[in-house]
C-alpha positions as CSV (number, residue, x, y, z in Angstrom):
1,X,89.2,-29.2,-65.4
2,X,91.1,-29.6,-62.1
3,X,90.6,-25.9,-61.3
4,X,86.9,-26.0,-62.0
5,X,86.5,-29.0,-59.7
6,X,88.3,-27.1,-56.9
7,X,86.0,-24.1,-57.3
8,X,83.0,-26.3,-57.2
9,X,84.3,-28.1,-54.2
10,X,85.1,-24.8,-52.5
11,X,81.6,-23.6,-53.2
12,X,80.1,-26.8,-51.8
13,X,82.1,-26.4,-48.6
14,X,80.9,-22.8,-48.3
15,X,77.3,-23.8,-48.8
16,X,77.6,-26.5,-46.2
17,X,79.2,-24.1,-43.7
18,X,76.5,-21.4,-44.3
19,X,73.8,-24.1,-44.1
20,X,75.2,-25.3,-40.8
21,X,75.5,-21.8,-39.4
22,X,71.9,-21.0,-40.4
23,X,70.6,-24.3,-38.8
24,X,72.3,-23.3,-35.6
25,X,70.8,-19.8,-35.7
26,X,67.3,-21.3,-36.5
27,X,67.7,-23.7,-33.5
28,X,68.6,-20.8,-31.2
29,X,65.6,-18.8,-32.5
30,X,63.3,-21.8,-31.8
31,X,64.7,-22.2,-28.3
32,X,64.1,-18.5,-27.6
33,X,60.6,-18.7,-29.0
34,X,59.8,-21.6,-26.7
35,X,61.2,-19.7,-23.7
36,X,59.1,-16.7,-24.5
37,X,56.0,-18.8,-24.9
38,X,56.6,-20.5,-21.6
39,X,57.1,-17.2,-19.8
40,X,53.7,-16.0,-21.3
41,X,51.9,-19.2,-20.2
42,X,53.4,-19.0,-16.7
43,X,52.4,-15.4,-16.4
44,X,48.9,-16.0,-17.7
45,X,48.5,-18.8,-15.1
46,X,49.9,-16.5,-12.3
47,X,47.1,-14.1,-13.2
48,X,44.6,-16.9,-13.1
49,X,43.2,-16.2,-16.6
50,X,42.5,-18.6,-19.4
51,X,43.2,-18.2,-23.1
52,X,39.7,-16.9,-23.8
53,X,40.0,-14.2,-21.2
54,X,43.5,-13.2,-22.5
55,X,42.2,-13.0,-26.0
56,X,39.3,-10.8,-24.9
57,X,41.6,-8.5,-23.1
58,X,43.9,-8.0,-26.1
59,X,41.2,-8.2,-28.8
60,X,42.2,-11.3,-30.7
61,X,40.7,-14.8,-31.2
62,X,41.2,-17.5,-28.6
63,X,42.6,-19.7,-31.4
64,X,45.4,-17.2,-31.9
65,X,46.4,-17.5,-28.3
66,X,46.1,-21.3,-28.4
67,X,48.2,-21.5,-31.6
68,X,50.8,-19.1,-30.1
69,X,51.1,-21.1,-26.9
70,X,51.5,-24.4,-28.9
71,X,54.1,-22.7,-31.1
72,X,52.0,-23.3,-34.1
73,X,51.7,-19.6,-35.1
74,X,53.8,-16.6,-34.2
75,X,51.8,-13.4,-33.8
76,X,52.9,-10.1,-35.5
77,X,54.9,-7.6,-33.4
78,X,51.8,-5.6,-32.5
79,X,49.8,-8.5,-31.2
80,X,52.9,-9.9,-29.4
81,X,53.4,-6.5,-27.7
82,X,49.7,-6.6,-26.6
83,X,50.2,-10.1,-25.1
84,X,53.3,-8.9,-23.2
85,X,51.5,-5.7,-22.1
86,X,48.4,-7.6,-20.9
87,X,50.6,-10.0,-18.9
88,X,52.7,-7.2,-17.4
89,X,55.9,-8.1,-19.3
90,X,58.3,-5.6,-20.6
91,X,60.0,-5.8,-23.9
92,X,63.6,-4.6,-24.2
93,X,65.6,-4.3,-27.4
94,X,69.3,-3.7,-27.2
95,X,72.2,-3.8,-29.6
96,X,74.5,-6.8,-29.3
97,X,78.1,-6.0,-29.6
98,X,79.0,-9.6,-30.7
99,X,76.3,-9.8,-33.4
100,X,77.6,-11.0,-36.8
101,X,76.9,-8.9,-39.9
102,X,74.4,-10.3,-42.4
103,X,76.1,-10.6,-45.8
104,X,74.1,-11.9,-48.8
105,X,71.9,-14.1,-46.6
106,X,74.8,-15.5,-44.5
107,X,76.3,-14.5,-41.2
108,X,79.9,-13.2,-41.0
109,X,81.8,-12.1,-37.9
110,X,82.8,-8.5,-37.9
């Protein structure tokens, strides 16, 4: 009985740790999304175009741009690339050296 309790306790500790790590990762993702959205809004304003004009340029609905800028909806990669391209923003993808490996839905340092 004692051993089973330790295993359960150990499992609970691991679940709490994984949940905490995932919450931190989700918070970082949300911070990054908000920063990207703000860059797009600022750039759109620099060009002096409104949401309707941007939507016409890239071929989507004004509601999609509105919801994107309010962080209510995140466009797919193709539409996101079109937004960046229309606003004169470059997309760079690079491999992070310090990136943890994903193991069974959790993050683990190399």
